[in-house]
Structure formats: C-alpha cells, structure tokens
C-alpha positions as CSV (number, residue, x, y, z in Angstrom):
1,X,130.2,113.9,164.7
2,X,129.1,113.3,168.2
3,X,126.4,112.6,166.8
4,X,127.2,109.4,164.2
5,X,128.6,108.2,166.9
6,X,125.8,107.8,169.4
7,X,123.8,106.9,166.4
8,X,126.3,103.7,165.9
9,X,126.2,103.0,169.4
10,X,122.8,102.7,169.7
11,X,122.4,100.3,166.4
12,X,124.9,97.6,167.9
13,X,123.4,98.0,171.5
14,X,120.2,96.7,170.0
15,X,121.7,93.2,168.3
16,X,121.0,91.2,166.0
17,X,117.3,90.5,165.0
18,X,116.7,87.5,162.6
19,X,114.1,88.6,159.5
20,X,111.0,88.1,160.3
21,X,109.3,85.1,158.6
22,X,106.2,86.9,156.5
23,X,102.8,86.5,158.1
24,X,100.5,83.6,156.4
25,X,97.1,85.3,156.4
26,X,94.3,83.1,157.0
27,X,90.6,83.6,157.2
28,X,89.3,86.9,157.7
29,X,92.2,88.2,157.7
30,X,92.8,87.8,154.3
31,X,93.0,91.7,152.5
32,X,91.4,90.5,149.0
33,X,87.6,91.2,147.6
34,X,88.7,88.0,145.2
35,X,90.6,84.7,145.6
36,X,91.5,82.1,143.3
37,X,89.8,78.9,145.4
38,X,91.7,75.2,145.3
39,X,89.8,72.6,147.8
40,X,91.3,70.8,150.6
41,X,91.9,68.0,147.5
42,X,94.1,70.0,145.5
43,X,91.6,70.9,143.1
44,X,90.5,74.2,141.1
45,X,87.6,75.6,142.3
46,X,88.3,78.9,140.2
47,X,87.5,83.1,141.3
48,X,85.2,83.5,143.8
49,X,84.8,86.6,146.2
50,X,85.7,85.9,150.0
51,X,82.7,85.8,151.3
52,X,82.3,82.7,149.5
53,X,85.1,81.6,149.8
54,X,85.0,81.8,153.9
55,X,81.4,80.7,154.3
56,X,82.5,77.2,152.1
57,X,85.4,77.1,154.5
58,X,83.1,77.6,157.4
59,X,80.4,74.5,155.7
60,X,83.3,72.1,155.9
61,X,85.2,72.8,159.0
62,X,88.5,73.9,158.0
63,X,90.4,77.3,157.1
64,X,90.7,79.8,154.9
65,X,94.8,80.0,153.8
66,X,96.6,82.3,151.8
67,X,99.2,80.3,149.9
68,X,100.5,83.1,147.4
69,X,99.5,86.5,148.3
70,X,101.6,88.0,145.0
71,X,99.4,85.9,142.5
72,X,96.7,88.2,140.6
73,X,94.1,86.8,142.3
74,X,95.6,85.8,145.1
75,X,95.8,82.1,145.6
76,X,93.9,81.1,148.7
77,X,93.4,76.8,149.8
78,X,91.1,75.1,152.2
79,X,93.4,73.4,154.8
80,X,93.9,72.4,158.4
81,X,95.7,75.7,159.2
82,X,97.5,73.6,162.7
83,X,97.9,70.8,160.4
84,X,99.9,72.7,157.3
85,X,102.1,74.7,160.2
86,X,103.1,71.6,161.9
87,X,104.5,69.7,158.6
88,X,106.3,73.1,157.7
89,X,108.0,72.8,161.1
90,X,109.0,69.2,160.2
91,X,110.6,70.6,157.2
92,X,112.5,73.2,158.1
93,X,113.4,71.0,161.6
94,X,114.8,68.2,158.8
95,X,116.9,71.0,156.7
96,X,118.2,72.1,159.6
97,X,119.5,68.6,160.9
98,X,123.1,68.5,160.7
99,X,124.1,67.0,157.8
100,X,127.1,64.7,157.8
101,X,130.2,66.1,156.2
102,X,132.8,64.2,153.4
103,X,135.9,64.9,154.5
104,X,139.2,64.0,152.9
105,X,142.5,62.7,153.3
106,X,145.7,61.9,150.6
107,X,148.3,59.1,151.1
108,X,151.1,58.2,148.5
109,X,151.8,54.0,148.4
110,X,155.1,54.8,149.5
111,X,154.0,56.6,152.9
112,X,156.4,56.5,155.7
113,X,155.5,54.8,159.1
114,X,155.3,58.1,161.1
115,X,153.1,60.0,158.4
116,X,151.1,56.9,158.5
117,X,150.4,57.0,162.0
118,X,149.6,61.3,161.9
119,X,146.8,60.6,159.2
120,X,145.4,57.8,160.3
121,X,144.7,59.9,164.0
122,X,143.6,62.2,161.8
123,X,141.0,59.9,160.4
124,X,139.9,59.0,163.7
125,X,138.9,62.5,164.7
126,X,136.7,62.2,161.8
127,X,135.1,58.8,162.1
128,X,134.8,60.3,166.2
129,X,132.7,63.4,165.3
130,X,130.5,61.6,163.1
131,X,132.1,62.8,159.7
132,X,132.6,60.2,156.7
133,X,136.2,60.0,155.3
134,X,137.8,59.6,152.0
135,X,140.7,58.2,151.2
136,X,142.9,59.2,148.3
137,X,145.7,57.4,147.2
138,X,147.5,59.0,145.1
139,X,150.1,57.5,142.0
140,X,152.6,59.7,140.3
141,X,154.2,59.0,137.3
142,X,155.5,54.9,137.0
143,X,153.9,53.9,140.5
144,X,150.4,53.0,138.9
145,X,151.8,50.5,137.5
146,X,151.3,48.9,141.1
147,X,148.4,49.5,141.9
148,X,148.5,46.4,144.7
149,X,150.8,48.7,146.8
150,X,147.7,51.6,146.8
151,X,145.4,48.7,147.6
152,X,147.4,47.4,150.6
153,X,147.6,50.6,152.0
154,X,144.1,50.4,151.8
155,X,143.6,47.6,153.7
156,X,146.5,49.0,156.6
157,X,144.4,51.9,157.3
158,X,141.1,49.8,157.5
159,X,142.1,47.6,159.6
160,X,143.8,50.6,162.1
161,X,140.2,52.6,162.0
162,X,138.1,49.4,161.8
163,X,136.6,49.7,165.9
164,X,135.3,53.5,164.8
165,X,134.2,53.4,161.0
166,X,133.8,50.3,157.9
167,X,134.2,50.9,154.3
168,X,131.1,52.8,152.6
169,X,132.8,52.7,148.7
170,X,135.3,49.6,148.8
171,X,138.6,51.2,147.2
172,X,138.1,51.0,143.3
173,X,140.5,52.7,140.7
174,X,139.9,56.7,139.4
175,X,142.4,57.9,136.8
176,X,145.8,57.8,138.8
177,X,143.6,57.5,142.0
178,X,142.3,55.1,144.3
179,X,139.5,55.9,146.0
180,X,137.4,54.7,148.9
181,X,135.0,56.3,151.2
182,X,135.5,55.3,155.2
183,X,131.7,56.0,157.2
184,X,131.7,56.2,160.8
185,X,130.7,52.8,162.6
186,X,127.4,54.3,163.8
187,X,126.0,54.3,160.3
188,X,127.4,51.0,159.1
189,X,126.3,47.1,159.7
190,X,130.3,46.5,161.5
191,X,133.4,48.2,160.8
192,X,135.5,45.4,161.3
193,X,133.2,43.1,158.9
194,X,133.6,45.4,156.0
195,X,137.2,46.1,156.6
196,X,138.1,42.0,156.5
197,X,135.8,41.9,152.6
C-alpha cells in the first residue's frame, strides 16, 4: 500500500508533459534502403536507393526529407527543410489564433424595460470581449402576426450598442424567429452607420 502511494506521489510530482511531435527524419537520418522520391516541384522521380536520393539532394543543394515514413517504401521529398519547418510553424500559429465565438441572446418582442437593459448590458460585455453576438427575437403564438414589433426591438438594441458594434447580418425572419448578428466595432466599418441602415 505504502509503495503504491509513493508511486502515485512520484507520478504526480513529475507534472504534465506534452506529447512529443513525431521527429521528421532528414538526410542521413533516414533509415530505409529504398525510398519513393518526389522532386522539389512535386514531380515523382520513382523508387530509388537512399544513396541515389542523398546524392541528388546534394547536387541540388536541398535536403532529403522523409514525409511519409509509414509508406512502403517511405516517401521522401527534396526540399529546403528550414523553409518547410517555418511553414509548419506558421500554419500551427494560424490555428492557435483565437477564433471569434458567437454568443446568443434571446428576446421576446414585448420584453420589459428592465429586462431589456440587463440583456443589452450582456450584449455590450460580449462585444467588449470581441465576440460576435447573435440576437434572436422569438415570437409565440399570435405574436408572429406583428413582426414589426420585433424589428422595432432590433433597432432599439442596435441604437444602444452602436458605439461598440454594428450589424454583421441584418434582421431577418427565420420561421418564428427574427435573427440578427452584431459584430464588434473593430471588425466593422462603423457601428452607428450600420445601425441606422
């Protein structure tokens, strides 16, 4: 028992380690005897011995990079490895960039003034956090015969948040809902002009 606890404590003490990315083999680190070779322009040169592939990479002044190690034979490409790594880093950074989320707030066309104030404050918070906000005004029963009430409410909302954002998707009916999307001002050409249009 004590030994088991000790082991757990040791494991916990090590902390979390991120899984390592698979190592890309280049030039002399490639272990295969034969490889399927791809030229710098993407043209297939066929199956060649590793020696021939290395000689060709030296002649052209580029690296031999193993791009598909699990294939039979492994696929290697002639390329500038430094440039390739840089491109991979750029792609990973682009994926990591914060994606803008869309928050949604629901309204009824006959909402009370206090409730409207609370929800508008929430919209303002979302816009300040650089999130798009989807406004859904939903109609129940016979309220649907008065879509103009929903449009008036949408305009009131837009006027109250025009300093922080503008219309991304103008108000439109979708079934029993009036939908509109407001985007933060940084991403629009001007909140007030959009609100008035």
